[in-house]
N, C-alpha and C positions, 0 to 999 in steps of 0.2 A: 505524469508527474512533472515533466519539464515545462509543459505549458502552464501548470498551476504555479510553480515556483517563479515563473516570470511575472507573476502578479495578476494576470488576467487570463480568462478563458473566453475564447471566441464563442459567442452565443449560438452561432449556426452549427457548431461542431458537437455540442453537448446537449443531452436531454435537460429539461428545466430542473428536474430533481437533483441532478449532478451540480448544476450551477448554484442552486440554493444551498446544498450541503457544503460545497467548496467555499462559498462566501461565509457561512457560519464558522467553518473550521479555520478559515483565514483570519477572521476576527478573534477567535479564541487563541491564536498563536501570537498575537501582538504585532509589533512593528519592527522588532530588532532585525539586524542584517542576517543573523544566524537562526532565524525562527524556524526554518525547515530542517535544521541540522539533525535534530533528534526525533524525526517523524519516520515511522515505519509503516509500510503497507504490506499486508500478508493475506494470503488466501487461507481461510479458516474452515471452509466446508466445500466439498465438490460432490455433485450428484448429476451424473450423465453429462449433458452439455451445458450445465449451469454451475455457478460457483458463487460463494459469498466471500467477500474480502472486508478487511477492516483497515482503517487508517487511524493510527494512534501515536501519541507522543510516548517516548520511552525515557527512562532514567537508566543509568548504568551503575551496577553495584559490583563490588569485588566479592568473589566467592573463592573459598580455598579449593585447591586442586593438588593432586599428587602426580608428579611426572615419573613415569616408569615404576610407580608404586613405592618410590623411596624419597624423592626430592619434593619437599613441600613448596607450594607456590600459590599464586592467585591468578584469576582471570576475570575480565570484565564481562558481565552478563547483562543483556538488555532486559529490563523489567517494565512491562506496560504501566503507563501512568494515567493517561486520559484518553478516552475514546473520542476521536474527532468525527468519524463518519463510518457508516456501514455501506458497502457497495454490492450491487448485483452485477454479475458478469455472465456473459454468454460466449460459448466457444464457437469460433469461426474456423473452418478448415483452412489449412495453408497448403498450397500446391507448389511443387517445384517450378522454376521458370520453364516454360514450354509444356507444362502440364504434368500430371502424375500426382497421385495421392500418397503422401509420405506418412500420414497418420498424425501429423502435428497440428496443433490448434493455436490460435491467437485469441486471447481473452479480450472481449470488447465490453467496455463499461456501458451499461444500459440504464442504470438507476442508482441513486444514492440517497441516504437519509442521514440526518445528524441526530445525535442523542437527545 
């Protein structure tokens, strides 16, 4: 995400499908300085060592809540607005420095598509 919000992705570091999807999403977001402000990335499905994630713009809406069951209030809730891209992730094991399997994984982005 930090590489993408800098405005450019290094072609040697990303699969071609990721570069193409990021370019289309970038164009859909326009050119304003806060264009990445309301973009959310989330994992939507996990199966073994693979996962599917989406990048989407969100709007925030106020919804009523009740604090302690007595005090009325509201909270801001993100609501998906526009799908920017769908991403395929693969789990890579993470080891402790010096070795040792801790059961943790790092998700690696291997492919992406735009709507």
